[in-house]
N, C-alpha and C positions, 0 to 999 in steps of 0.2 A: 242367588245364582243367576248368572247371565244367560239369557235365552233369546234367540231369534227364531220365530216360528212362522214359516211361510204357509200360505193357503191360496186357493183359487185356481190351481192348475186343473187340467182335464184334457179331454179329447174334443177337438173342434175341427171344422173343415176350413180349407183355405179361404181367406177373405173374411173370416169371422173375427170377433174380438174377445179378449179376456182381460180381466183385471186381477192382478196378483196383489196380495197383501202380505205384510211382514210385521208381526207384532213383537215389540222388543220389551224386555224387562231385565232388571238387575244392574243397570248402568244408566248414566245420565244421557239419555237418548238425544236430547236437544243440542248437545255439544259435540256430537260425532257426525262426520260425513257418512252418508249412507249410500250403499251400492247394490246393484243387481248384476250378477254374473250368470252365465249359463254354460252348460257342458253337454254336448251331444255325444251319443255312444261312439267310442273310438276316436274322439277328437279332444283337443286340449280345451281348457277353460277359456271362455271368451268374455271380455268386458261388455256389458250391455248399457248401463246408465249409472250416473251418480248425482247426488244432490248435496250441496253444502249445508253446514249448520248455521252459518252467519247471515247469508243473503239468499239462500235457497237457489243459488246458481246451479244450473244443470249441465250435464255433459253426457253425450251419447256415442256409442260405437257406430261406426260408419254403416254397418249392416241394418241398423234399426232407426236411423235418423228419419224423421218425418212420419214414422209409424208408431213408435212407442213414446210414452211420456211418463216420467218419474215425478212423484210428488211426496210430500211428507206432512203429517199433522203431529206436531210435537206434543200437543195436549193429549193425544191418544197414543203416543209412543209408537206410531205406525208409519211405515213407508209403503207406497203403492207403485205398481207398474201397470199402466194402462197400455195394452197391446192391441193395436188395430191392424187391419189388412194382413192378417197372419198368413205366412207362407210355410210350406212343408219344411224348408230349411230352418225355421224357427223352432223345430222340435228339439227339445233338450230338457234337462233338469235345470230349473232356475233357482239360484241361490241368493239369499239376502245376506249382506255383510255390513259391518260397521268399521270405519277407519278414522284416523286422525289426519291432521294437515300433512303429515309425512307420507300418507298413503298415495297421494297424487290423484289427478283427475280420473285416471283409468285404473287405479288401485295397484300400480306397479310396486309401490313401497310396502305392500303387505297390509293385511287386515288385522284388527284387534279381535273381532268376533265374527263367527260364521253361523248361518242357519243350516239346517239339514237338507233343504231343497224341496221343491214341488215340481212334479212332472207336467210338462206341456207337450201334447202330441197334436200335430196339425196334419190332417190327411189331405190328399190332393183331390 
């Protein structure tokens, strides 16, 4: 059974850092592009970051460039999101997802699999 399980969320203060993890199982992790999305209360889902399967090329949403970093360890079937200099506007549920080449850099083409999310709350 395919599973994507996020962890590492919590309550932090502005300026702090968090590292989210996403453990994958049930599919060939190393052949999928991996993504992080987020959704704040009352707002639409927002693309955060992606990393390719072939060259580990990364792509970031404008709101997190220079602060967040995505990485993957294929041997561990895990993708990470290192979040630095957190701001209150980063508060959201963060979702891990897996896509193919048709998903696009920002995931506009749709995802193959989704995790259930982990909550990140940043206080001012």
